[in-house]
C-alpha positions, 0 to 999 in steps of 0.5 A, spaced: 833 158 278 840 160 277 839 167 279 835 170 285 828 172 284 822 175 287 818 170 291 810 171 294 808 169 299 800 169 300 797 168 307 789 169 308 791 170 316 796 174 319 800 168 321 799 162 317 806 165 312 811 163 318 807 156 320 807 154 313 812 157 309 817 161 314 823 156 312 821 157 305 822 164 307 829 165 311 832 161 306 830 164 299 833 170 303 839 167 305 840 166 298 839 174 297 831 173 293 827 178 294 821 176 298 814 179 299 808 177 304 801 179 303 796 178 309 790 178 307 787 179 314 790 179 321 786 173 323 783 177 328 776 173 328 778 166 328 785 165 329 785 169 336 781 165 341 787 167 346 786 173 345 778 174 346 778 169 352 783 175 355 777 180 354 780 184 348 777 188 343 776 187 335 781 193 335 787 191 339 787 184 337 788 186 330 793 191 333 796 185 337 796 181 330 800 186 326 805 187 331 807 179 331 807 178 324 810 185 323 816 182 327 816 175 323 816 177 317 822 182 320 826 176 323 825 172 316 827 177 312 821 179 308 817 185 306 810 185 307 803 187 306 796 187 309 790 188 306 786 187 312 779 185 309 777 181 315 777 174 316 772 168 318 770 169 312 775 172 309 770 175 302 773 177 295 771 183 293 772 186 285 777 190 289 781 185 293 782 181 287 785 187 283 789 189 289 793 182 288 792 182 280 796 190 282 802 187 286 803 180 282 803 186 276 809 191 279 814 187 284 813 180 278 815 174 283 819 167 279 814 163 285 808 164 289 806 160 295 800 160 298 794 156 301 791 149 298 785 148 294 781 143 299 781 144 307 774 143 309 776 146 316 777 152 314 774 156 308 778 162 308 784 158 306 782 154 299 778 161 298 785 164 298 788 159 294 783 161 288 783 167 289 791 167 288 790 162 280 785 167 279 789 173 280 794 169 276 792 168 270 789 176 271 796 178 271 798 175 265 792 177 261 795 183 256 788 187 256 787 187 264 787 194 265 794 196 270 800 201 269 804 195 269 806 190 263 803 183 263 807 178 267 809 171 264 808 164 269 810 164 275 810 157 278 805 157 283 805 152 289 801 150 295 804 150 301 802 143 307 795 145 311 794 144 317 791 138 316 793 135 310 790 129 309 783 132 309 785 137 304 788 132 299 795 134 300 800 131 295 808 133 295 811 135 290 817 138 294 820 137 300 824 144 301 830 142 305 830 149 311 834 146 316 840 151 315 835 157 317 830 154 321 833 157 328 829 164 324 823 160 323 823 158 330 824 164 332 818 168 327 814 162 330 814 165 337 812 171 335 806 170 334 804 169 342 796 169 340 797 162 338 804 159 343 800 152 342 801 151 335 809 153 336 811 146 338 806 142 333 809 146 327 816 144 329 815 136 329 811 138 322 819 141 320 822 135 324 818 129 320 818 132 312 826 131 314 826 125 316 821 125 310 826 129 304 832 126 307 830 119 305 829 121 299 835 125 297 840 121 301 842 128 305 843 128 312 837 134 313 834 135 319 828 140 318 824 141 311 817 144 309 813 140 304 809 143 297 804 141 292 805 144 285 800 147 281 802 146 274 808 142 272 814 143 271 818 145 265 825 143 264 830 141 258 832 135 263 829 131 268 832 132 275 
């Protein structure tokens, strides 16, 4: 795309967008794109073990996770909206589905990033992916009720899951995030409730960077991996 567009990142829990797409967010913002993060939950029940062990209440945990995610989004340069539907499990209600459709209709993303459609370790992730795919379809339907017109066909990518080998994750894109990795690292360090993942996702970015360099011949240090859901369309091979 020659002109800056709009990037959507739909995150099941408050930290998912940081670990898995923080580099994409910062990179696209540096290129003039608008970026909007939609967090379905704060990850308060399933991804905040440290805070539960510290004796925090549910409302305290939600407030902490919200503040962490807001700070991370600000560092990356993204707008953020919280649906606060609860996690473990995320229940896809008609209201949630319609809310996502209306977001897509109103903001008209060119690219959407979300979870994989298979994750045996976390049912919230594939449930979110299915919701996003369905919302994209509904947002294209001329008969779907909305004050906004139908959208075109934004590309949908799955970002890398925590254990890709178990999720049938296939890499279609290695995104060079070397120039913005410092922002991703700063954003990761906002997620104090999951400090154990800072080093893990730094190592993932380094490993993908090595693979990106090998596949491009370019001096790439850090990268993120993505799987395309729909075919790319063009007039030439690139």
